[in-house]
LUMDOGU-437717 format. One line per 10 residues: number of its first residue (from 1); for each residue y, z, x of C-alpha. Coordinates in Angstrom, 2 decimals, always signed. Layout:
NUM> Y:Z:X ~ ... .
% end
This chain:
1> +105.50:+84.13:+89.68 ~ +107.38:+83.18:+92.86 ~ +106.91:+86.79:+94.05 ~ +103.13:+86.46:+93.64 ~ +103.10:+83.24:+95.62 ~ +105.11:+84.72:+98.46 ~ +102.93:+87.83:+98.52 ~ +99.80:+85.61:+98.86 ~ +101.45:+83.68:+101.68 ~ +102.34:+86.91:+103.41 .
11> +98.98:+88.56:+103.07 ~ +97.23:+85.42:+104.34 ~ +98.78:+86.37:+107.72 ~ +97.24:+89.91:+107.76 ~ +94.06:+90.52:+109.85 ~ +90.82:+89.57:+108.14 ~ +89.66:+93.16:+108.42 ~ +92.15:+94.07:+105.72 ~ +90.74:+91.65:+103.15 ~ +89.03:+94.37:+101.10 .
21> +91.71:+96.91:+101.82 ~ +95.47:+96.54:+101.64 ~ +95.42:+92.76:+101.06 ~ +93.42:+93.29:+97.84 ~ +95.74:+96.13:+96.74 ~ +98.96:+94.25:+97.45 ~ +97.73:+91.08:+95.69 ~ +96.51:+93.02:+92.67 ~ +99.85:+94.84:+92.29 ~ +101.84:+91.61:+92.62 .
31> +99.73:+89.80:+89.93 ~ +100.02:+92.82:+87.66 ~ +103.77:+92.40:+87.40 ~ +103.95:+89.01:+85.53 ~ +100.59:+89.66:+83.83 ~ +101.82:+92.77:+82.11 ~ +105.08:+91.08:+81.10 ~ +103.12:+88.28:+79.48 ~ +100.65:+90.62:+77.76 ~ +103.35:+92.88:+76.43 .
41> +105.34:+89.96:+75.13 ~ +102.36:+88.55:+73.20 ~ +101.60:+91.89:+71.57 ~ +104.44:+91.13:+69.14 ~ +106.08:+94.51:+68.85 ~ +109.06:+95.86:+70.74 ~ +107.31:+99.22:+71.35 ~ +104.28:+97.63:+72.99 ~ +106.41:+95.19:+74.93 ~ +108.46:+98.05:+76.34 .
51> +105.25:+99.88:+77.29 ~ +103.92:+96.86:+79.17 ~ +107.28:+96.29:+80.92 ~ +107.13:+99.90:+82.07 ~ +103.63:+99.28:+83.40 ~ +104.93:+96.16:+85.15 ~ +107.73:+98.26:+86.71 ~ +105.10:+100.70:+87.91 ~ +103.16:+97.89:+89.55 ~ +106.38:+96.89:+91.29 .
61> +106.75:+100.40:+92.69 ~ +103.21:+100.26:+93.91 ~ +103.82:+96.93:+95.61 ~ +107.03:+98.21:+97.21 ~ +105.01:+101.10:+98.75 ~ +102.18:+98.91:+99.95 ~ +104.55:+96.33:+101.51 ~ +106.34:+99.14:+103.35 ~ +103.04:+100.51:+104.60 ~ +101.89:+97.07:+105.73 .
71> +105.12:+96.56:+107.58 ~ +104.87:+99.91:+109.28 ~ +101.29:+99.08:+110.31 ~ +102.60:+95.77:+111.73 ~ +100.10:+93.68:+109.76 ~ +102.51:+90.78:+109.96 ~ +105.95:+90.18:+111.69 ~ +108.75:+92.14:+109.99 ~ +110.67:+88.95:+109.25 ~ +107.75:+87.72:+107.10 .
81> +108.33:+90.57:+104.69 ~ +111.97:+89.67:+103.96 ~ +111.52:+87.09:+101.16 ~ +108.73:+89.02:+99.30 ~ +110.92:+92.20:+99.46 ~ +113.99:+90.38:+98.20 ~ +112.07:+88.88:+95.34 ~ +110.53:+92.26:+94.46 ~ +113.95:+93.94:+94.49 ~ +115.23:+91.26:+92.15 .
91> +112.27:+91.64:+89.86 ~ +112.66:+95.40:+89.75 ~ +116.34:+95.18:+88.88 ~ +115.49:+92.71:+86.05 ~ +112.66:+94.96:+84.75 ~ +114.89:+97.99:+84.91 ~ +117.57:+96.23:+82.94 ~ +114.96:+95.02:+80.32 ~ +113.60:+98.55:+80.00 ~ +117.02:+99.96:+79.34 .
101> +117.85:+97.20:+76.91 ~ +114.65:+97.56:+74.93 ~ +114.78:+101.36:+75.01 ~ +118.29:+101.55:+73.70 ~ +117.69:+99.37:+70.63 ~ +117.05:+101.20:+67.39 .
% end
């Protein structure tokens, strides 16, 4: 959830011309991460939970790419990307660990 808040703060600094473009894509990808975790958990089965965690991981990969592109396009100062990128890296490590844990259980 903290990642989503930081992503919204970051994208609020982007040019208004990007509102329907990369801002929308970045925000959607960030919101998708915790949303898929929650939905998968509520499904009640380990198999479905694992599937939604993998979807969440995929959304994280999308977000990583979009943040890199926004940085290369200089849509905000590079230093403003540091905290969102750190939070995303931490989330991706945790999701990867959870995927391996859930996938290795019989």
